[in-house]
Phi, psi and omega in degrees: 000128173288133178265124183296131180299139181275175182298326181295312177304309182298322180293322179294307180306317183296313176306315182297311182295326176297311178302319183288321178296318185291317180294326172298312182298320176302322179292315182296324179294330181294334180262340188299132181077010179263351175077053180293156179293144176245134173245154176254126178284164176308330178274016178068013179261153183276159178213147181227172174300331179293321176302310189292316182291323179297314178299318181297323180301307181298313182302315181304314179297321180291320182291327178291318184280324183223073184301336179265006176267148172281158178226132168241114183247154180298322184258331184249003174078203183259143174225131177084179178206174182127183188282338176258130177226122178273140180244116187235122166243100189291335178212080180283121185109031182300333180291319175297316175304314183290328180276358178077027172254154196271009182277067171223161184200171174249128180242128179226122180225158176242129176248127176246120177050041180081002176252129180285122191239352183203145177211139171234131180234105184252118185245085186300321177292330179272341180074035180219148177224130173244149182208158177198154169220152190304126182077008185245002181083173181242150188221142170241108182054035170097354177258134184293146178233155176217148173293163177292165178259024182302139186232337185250131179309322185289352175257356192271152170253125180254136169235138182243151175243239180288115187224016184303320179297326177300329183289341177264004177241104189299318186296312181288332180287325174291322176299313178301316183297322179294317181296321179298323177290338182271323190287163179287322177213150175238133180229173182217061185291321176067174176048219182290333196301312181290336181286319177300317181295325179291320184291328184261010171089013184266347172214174191236335185220138171229132174232132172216146181241357179224085179230170171239153185298332179293340177286330193235354186304308183293317182295332181294321179293313180301308181302312182295313180295340174277000178106354180273175177243135189224107179221181171284176178295334177280352180087011182274158173287160184284145180220181175292346173266001183304137181233346181220161181225142166225100182242139187194164166297154191307310186299317183284326175301313184299317187282322190258336184301319185297348174296331190258000000 
């Protein structure tokens, strides 16, 4: 039987993850704006030396601290097995990074026996870091954060990210169109940014239909610990196979998620 990690362990793991993410962010910033060479991976997504070096920095730190833990990284794949699995996206938002825009981040999360228990989201170009661990609340650069208390769709701010697959689903596309007509404002912040804004009460709903678990694992812990609800569009809990997100303040998640 797996024993759930206690607060002392999670606090230690969080310290390690924060240090690793910040070190990786320093490395990516060394390359940002320099016009690094871009390669195309087999899945047709771009990768740079910054992605790979940042992941190596994080992997090295995690392996030193937790040699018996498994790691799944965006660039180096999976190493190890067991009840603890670190999920690492060293440079989430590579396309933004390449184009010289600051919407990129380092994402580090810890999963225990299938449950996401810790998350760090470090945005070096923005100069901000959010983190959370199960039962400990969510923080932005050391200050506690909380989602907004919005209850009515007409008062809500909605942000959408990757939604290409929704455009191929007539029912969901119409549901999104209806929601856009109802809310107060519609934005498309994308990447880490709209989840940071959701967690600190600056917007109310985030919808994405084309994501990878490495993109959102850490952010899901932050949003949940800030009082939000973070599921797939189907309302399911996140897993390694997650491909969509419906994240919102509690009242709006209850009212609106069933539409999709």
